[in-house]
N, C-alpha and C positions, 0 to 999 in steps of 0.2 A: 812436320805435324801438319799443318794447314794444308799443305798440298795433297797429303794422305787424306786427309776427311775430305775435301773437295771430289778427288778420285773415287772415293767409296761412295758418297752421295751420288756422284755421277753414274757410276755403276750401278747403283740400286735404282736409279730413275729409270734406265735402260732396262734393267731386268723386271721391272714394273710393266713396262710399255710389251715385254713377251709375256709377262703374266695374264695381259689383258688381251693377248691376240685372238683368242675365241670368244664369240660375241655372248654365245646362249651360255649364261653361269647361273641361271635362275634355280630354285628348287622346286620341286612340284610335287604337292600334298599326295596328290591321285595315286603316285606311283610310289610313296613311301609305305615299307612293309607293315610298320606299325601304326600309321594313321594318324588322326587327331586326338586329342584330350585335352578339352579347355576347362575341365573342371577340377582336375587335380591341385591338391594343396600343395604349396611351395613351402617346405618345412627347413630345408637346408640348401647347399649349394656343392657340386662336386665339379673340380678343375681337372680335367685330362690332359697329359700331357704325353705326346708320342715322339718316339726316337726315329727321327725323319729316315737315316740310313736303313733300319729295318723295314721300314713301310716302303722305301723305293726297292729295296730287295725283292719285295713281296711282288709288286707291281712290275717290274721286271720279269719275275718268274712265270706271273701271269700270262703278259701280253708277249713275251719274247723280246720286247724292247720299251722302251720309256714312249707311251702315248704323248702326243701333242700337249695335250692339256694338263699333263703331269711335268713339262719340262722345266717349268719354272723352280718347282721344288725338287724333282729327281735328275735334271741334265748334268751335264759334264761339268758345268760351274758351278754347281749347288754348294753352298757351305752350311746347310742347316743340321743342325745336332738334335736336341730336345726342342719341340715346338707346342704350340697350343692345338690340341684337338677341338676342345671346346669347354664352355663354362656352363652346366647344366643343372637348372632347378630341380631338386628332388622331393618326392613325395616319400614320407619316412615309412609309409604303410605299403607301398608298391610290391605287388607278388609277381610282377612281370613287366616288361617294357611299356607295353600300352597302357599299365596305369600312372606312367610319369608324365609330368606335365609337359604336351607337344603341338606345336603349330596351333597354340592358345588363339591367335588370331586369323588363324587360315592361311589359304596361300597369299604373299605377300609379294609385290613387284620387285624386280630387280633394284639391288640399291645402287645408286650411283658411282662410277668407279673412282671419283674422289673421295668418297666416304670410306671405301675398302682400300685402298692404296695404302695408307698409312701404317695399315696393321699386317700387311704382307710379310715383314720381317719377322713377325711373332706367329700368325697362320699362314703359310706360303702356299696360298691358292683361294683364287675368287670365289668358285664354287664352295670349298669349304667354307670361308667366310658368309657366304649369303646363306648356305644351307643351316648353319650353326644358328644365325639370328632368327630364320623363320621358325626352324623346329623348337629352339630353345631358347633364346635371349627373349623373343617378344614376350614370352610368359611370364617375365618379370623385371624387364627392363623399357622405360617409357621409351628409349631412342636406339638406335643401332649404336651411335656414337657413344651412348652411356655403357651399353652391353661390351662393346669391344674395349673400351678404356679401361673397364674391370678386369677383363682377362689381362690385358697388359701392366696393369698394377699388381696383381696377384703373382704374374709371370715374373715380373721386376724384384720383387721380393726375395724370390727364391735364389739358391746358391745349388747349381746342377752338374753334375760331372759331364766331361765331355765325350764320354763312352757311355756304353751301357753294359756295366758290370752284372753278375748274375744276380738274382733276387734279395739273397742276404745282404750282399757288399753292397747293392743299390741303396737298400732302406738304411742301412748303418751311416752312408755317406750323407743320405737327406739328414737324418737326424743330428749328423756330427756338425755340419754345416749350415743348419738352419735350425735354432734352437727353439723357436716355435712349434716345430714339430715333433719335439723328443717325447711327447707324452701322449700322441695321438696314433690310431692304427692309419697306415697308409696301405693302401691298394696297389699291388703290383702284378698286371696281368701281361704277359708275354712282352711286348716292347711298350707299354704304356703304364704310367703311373696317374694314381687318382688321389688329391688332397681335397677334403670336403672342408667346408666353412659354414659355420651358422650364420644366421640372418643379420648379424653385425660384425661379419666377417672376419670372425675369431676363426682360427682353424680347431676343427672338433675331429674325432674318429670318425671314419667313415664306418658303414654297416658292411658287416663281411657277410655277405648273403651272395646266392647263384640264384638267379631267375629260372622259373619253371619253363 
């Protein structure tokens, strides 16, 4: 068993080196279609999980192959299933995406690789982690470590399926295997699950709305 654990650790370390092969993983507020909103209130939080095989299939269809910067998540040795897309502070009165808290501290410098690396097993992309911190995490958390740790805590509290069943079966699975979710509304959209939490990190019903 120890040998297996050591081999797994070594494989993850090697994969992490590949994940950092491209230098530029910064997010750029100027090119973001929704821009900055540093004044929106934070009323609750939404944890969104993505089914990695579906994402990778979309990437492959779009580009004809897996780009170098997606190899860590989508390459031939990928093992990812449900992963963390992001943990998003939410404005309860938002009518469009621009009404949500975004880039509250403006453009931030790239985080050190040593900060990002421990979380790649949950959010498999340095650009993903950097972007989520700049766009969302910095609106409600003091440090990136606080933000990523909360993502990790919430993720590890969940029992998730190994596949992506249809919407009805997926919701049924989540409620059956996660008693804390039985009485709340869970959003399921295509290949993503969204679970909402109040400011004390108790599960709550997500708002069932469509942005205009």
